[in-house]
N, C-alpha and C positions, 0 to 999 in steps of 0.2 A: 550533136554528138555529146555524151557526157564522159566527165573524169572520172565518175565512180565505178571503182574496180569490185569485181565479183569475186566471192572466194575463188573460183577456178581461174581467173586472171592472176591472182595473187600467188596460188600454186605453180602455175604453167610458169610465171616469171622467176618464182625462187627456187624451183627444184633443181636446174641445172647446176647452179652455185652451191646448193647443198650437197648435191651429189657429187660434184668435184671435191669441195672441201671434205666429206667423208672419205673419198677414195683416198685423198692425197693422205689424212691420217690415218688410215688402214695401211698404206703403202710405207708408211714411215714408222708403224709399230714394230716391234721386235718379230723375229722369225717365228712362225709356229712350232710346235713340237712334232709336227709332221715333216715341216720343212727341215728342221734340225737333222731329224732321222736319217731323211732321204739325203741330204748335204753330206754329214758324215758316212754314208755308206758309199756314197759315189767318190769322195774324196779319197777314203780309203782305197777304193779298186783302183783308181788312177793313180796313186802316191801323191795326190795333192795336199797341201795344207788345209786344214779345217778351220774355218772362220766362224766363231761363236758369237759375235757381236753385228753380224748384219740385220739391215730390214727386211721387212717381208719383200718389198721389191728388190732390193739387192738379192737376198737369198733365191728368189724365183730367176732373176737373170743368171746368177751362178749355177743353178740347179740346170738349166736348158743349155749353158755353154758345156757342163760335165758330160749331160747328155747326149749331146751331139760328138762327143769325143770317144764314147763308147763303141 
């Protein structure tokens, strides 16, 4: 058995770690303009405060909770 890795072996090993890191970075980024607009609309309709400093992940969770209350 050889210890030499093919390019496919390297990609197969590296991809999950890369994707996980990329996902974490995307979730930690500031919320998108679309999220801001939807969150502001939902917060206004429900009389809730609007938090302008949420991350994308936090905004996604907050939007889901507010939608459930409609």
